[in-house]
TORGUDREN-923740 format. One line per 8 residues: number of its first residue (from 1); their letters; for each residue x, y, z of C-alpha. Coordinates in steps of 0.25 Angstrom, whole numbers, plus 5000, padded with zeros to 4 digits. Layout:
# TORGUDREN-923740
NUM	A	X:Y:Z | ...
# end
This chain:
# TORGUDREN-923740
1	XXXXXXXX	4976:4941:5011 | 4980:4929:5002 | 4974:4919:5012 | 4961:4927:5013 | 4960:4928:4998 | 4961:4913:4997 | 4951:4911:5008 | 4941:4921:5001
9	XXXXXXXX	4943:4914:4987 | 4948:4927:4981 | 4961:4932:4976 | 4970:4941:4985 | 4970:4952:4974 | 4955:4952:4977 | 4957:4955:4991 | 4967:4966:4989
17	XXXXXXXX	4958:4972:4978 | 4946:4972:4988 | 4953:4976:5001 | 4967:4981:4998 | 4973:4975:5010 | 4972:4965:5021 | 4969:4976:5031 | 4957:4982:5023
25	XXXXXXXX	4952:4968:5021 | 4952:4965:5036 | 4945:4979:5038 | 4934:4976:5028 | 4932:4963:5035 | 4930:4970:5049 | 4943:4964:5054 | 4951:4977:5057
33	XXXXXXXX	4958:4976:5070 | 4963:4988:5079 | 4976:4993:5074 | 4988:4987:5081 | 4999:4996:5088 | 5008:4994:5075 | 4997:4998:5066 | 4994:5010:5074
41	XXXXXXXX	5009:5014:5073 | 5009:5011:5058 | 4997:5020:5055 | 5002:5031:5063 | 5016:5029:5057 | 5010:5030:5043 | 5003:5043:5046 | 5015:5049:5052
49	XXXXXXXX	5024:5045:5041 | 5014:5049:5031 | 5013:5063:5037 | 5027:5066:5041 | 5036:5056:5034 | 5045:5046:5041 | 5055:5057:5045 | 5044:5064:5053
57	XXXXXXXX	5039:5052:5060 | 5041:5052:5075 | 5040:5039:5082 | 5035:5045:5095 | 5024:5052:5087 | 5021:5040:5080 | 5019:5032:5093 | 5010:5043:5098
65	XXXXXXXX	5002:5043:5085 | 5000:5027:5086 | 4997:5028:5101 | 5009:5019:5105 | 5021:5020:5114 | 5034:5024:5108 | 5039:5010:5113 | 5028:5003:5105
73	XXXXXXXX	5031:5010:5093 | 5046:5007:5093 | 5043:4993:5097 | 5035:4991:5084 | 5043:5001:5075 | 5057:5003:5080 | 5059:5015:5071 | 5055:5023:5059
81	XXXXXXXX	5060:5013:5050 | 5052:5001:5056 | 5040:5010:5056 | 5041:5015:5042 | 5044:5001:5037 | 5031:4996:5044 | 5023:5007:5038 | 5027:5004:5024
89	XXXXXXXX	5024:4989:5026 | 5011:4992:5032 | 5005:5003:5023 | 5012:5001:5010 | 5004:4994:4999 | 5015:4985:4995 | 5012:4973:5005 | 4998:4972:4999
97	XXXXXXXX	5004:4973:4985 | 5014:4962:4988 | 5003:4953:4994 | 4994:4954:4982 | 5006:4951:4972 | 5010:4939:4981 | 4996:4934:4979 | 4995:4938:4964
105	XXXXXXXX	5009:4938:4959 | 5005:4934:4945 | 4991:4939:4945 | 4986:4948:4933 | 4988:4963:4934 | 4973:4966:4933 | 4971:4958:4946 | 4983:4961:4954
113	XXXXXXXX	4985:4976:4951 | 4971:4980:4956 | 4974:4972:4969 | 4987:4979:4971 | 4981:4993:4968 | 4970:4990:4979 | 4981:4986:4988 | 4989:4999:4986
121	XXXXXXXX	4977:5008:4987 | 4973:5001:5000 | 4986:5003:5006 | 4986:5018:5002 | 4972:5021:5006 | 4971:5032:5016 | 4987:5032:5017 | 4991:5036:5003
129	XXXXXXXX	4998:5049:5008 | 5005:5042:5019 | 5010:5031:5011 | 5015:5040:5001 | 5024:5046:5011 | 5028:5032:5015 | 5033:5030:5000 | 5040:5044:5001
137	XXXXXXXX	5047:5039:5013 | 5051:5026:5007 | 5058:5034:4996 | 5066:5042:5005 | 5076:5031:5008 | 5077:5036:5023 | 5083:5025:5032 | 5069:5023:5040
145	XXXXXXXX	5063:5019:5027 | 5073:5008:5023 | 5065:4996:5029 | 5052:5001:5023 | 5058:5003:5009 | 5063:4989:5010 | 5050:4983:5012 | 5042:4993:5003
153	XXXXXXXX	5051:4988:4991 | 5051:4974:4995 | 5037:4970:4992 | 5025:4975:4986 | 5031:4985:4976 | 5041:4975:4971 | 5031:4964:4970 | 5022:4973:4962
161	XXXXXXXX	5033:4977:4952 | 5036:4962:4950 | 5022:4959:4948 | 5021:4970:4937 | 5033:4966:4930 | 5028:4952:4929 | 5015:4957:4923 | 5022:4965:4913
169	XXXXXXXX	5031:4954:4909 | 5019:4945:4907 | 5013:4956:4898 | 5001:4959:4908 | 5006:4973:4910 | 5012:4984:4902 | 5027:4985:4903 | 5031:4997:4912
177	XXXXXXXX	5041:4998:4924 | 5034:4990:4935 | 5037:5000:4945 | 5030:5011:4936 | 5018:5001:4935 | 5018:5001:4951 | 5018:5016:4951 | 5007:5017:4941
185	XXXXXXXX	4998:5009:4950 | 5002:5014:4964 | 5003:5029:4960 | 4989:5031:4956 | 4984:5023:4968 | 4992:5032:4977 | 4988:5045:4970 | 4973:5041:4971
193	XXXXXXXX	4974:5039:4986 | 4981:5052:4988 | 4971:5060:4979 | 4958:5053:4983 | 4954:5064:4993 | 4956:5075:4983 | 4949:5066:4972 | 4937:5064:4981
201	XXXXXXXX	4936:5079:4984 | 4937:5082:4969 | 4928:5071:4964 | 4919:5066:4975 | 4912:5055:4966 | 4925:5051:4959 | 4930:5036:4960 | 4931:5030:4973
209	XXXXXXXX	4945:5025:4977 | 4942:5010:4973 | 4937:5015:4959 | 4949:5024:4958 | 4959:5013:4961 | 4952:5004:4951 | 4954:5015:4940 | 4969:5016:4944
217	XXXXXXXX	4971:5001:4943 | 4964:5002:4929 | 4972:5013:4924 | 4985:5005:4929 | 4980:4993:4922 | 4977:5000:4909 | 4991:5007:4909 | 4998:4994:4912
225	XX	4991:4985:4902 | 5000:4979:4892
# end
């Protein structure tokens, strides 16, 4: 994404704000490829864990859902721990957040935070309920979640906490616990995704998801103003 931004003559934050992720940008450019075997397994795994939790996941049933042999499944993912780790790394928003902050570690909040919000919303789009179950599994501290928890807490969220603390120290943001500031941003985005179908039923002509996200970001910025 950084190389693409350089070639296009725009900031990487602009790319993430416009498209949310590398995959969505490629899709918009008509460059989508047929899902690989690994991708099919991960999509099926996310659905299975989202519905039944990690304890209810059957590797044999997962192989059937993904249309692969049991041998192929275990070659790519030797067990539940490896599968769950891959699910977190693939579908959580923290890798895109880490990428944005790596390219904009000292950027002003009025530019960086909207890009981060769009990256989070893009990761959650169509998967909010399933990813919420992933978060609950991470908090269970079961043995099969150990590797995923290590990766989940290793980048993205710590990067965002560090960025917010630096901005607070510079006087650009109101002083609050940085983790609370993260929750104030991500929480409404998740709630908006989960309640979108009900909101559309109650108010068919209400704000579209993009406008709603901009309102959430605006509310965060006002709350966090020094």
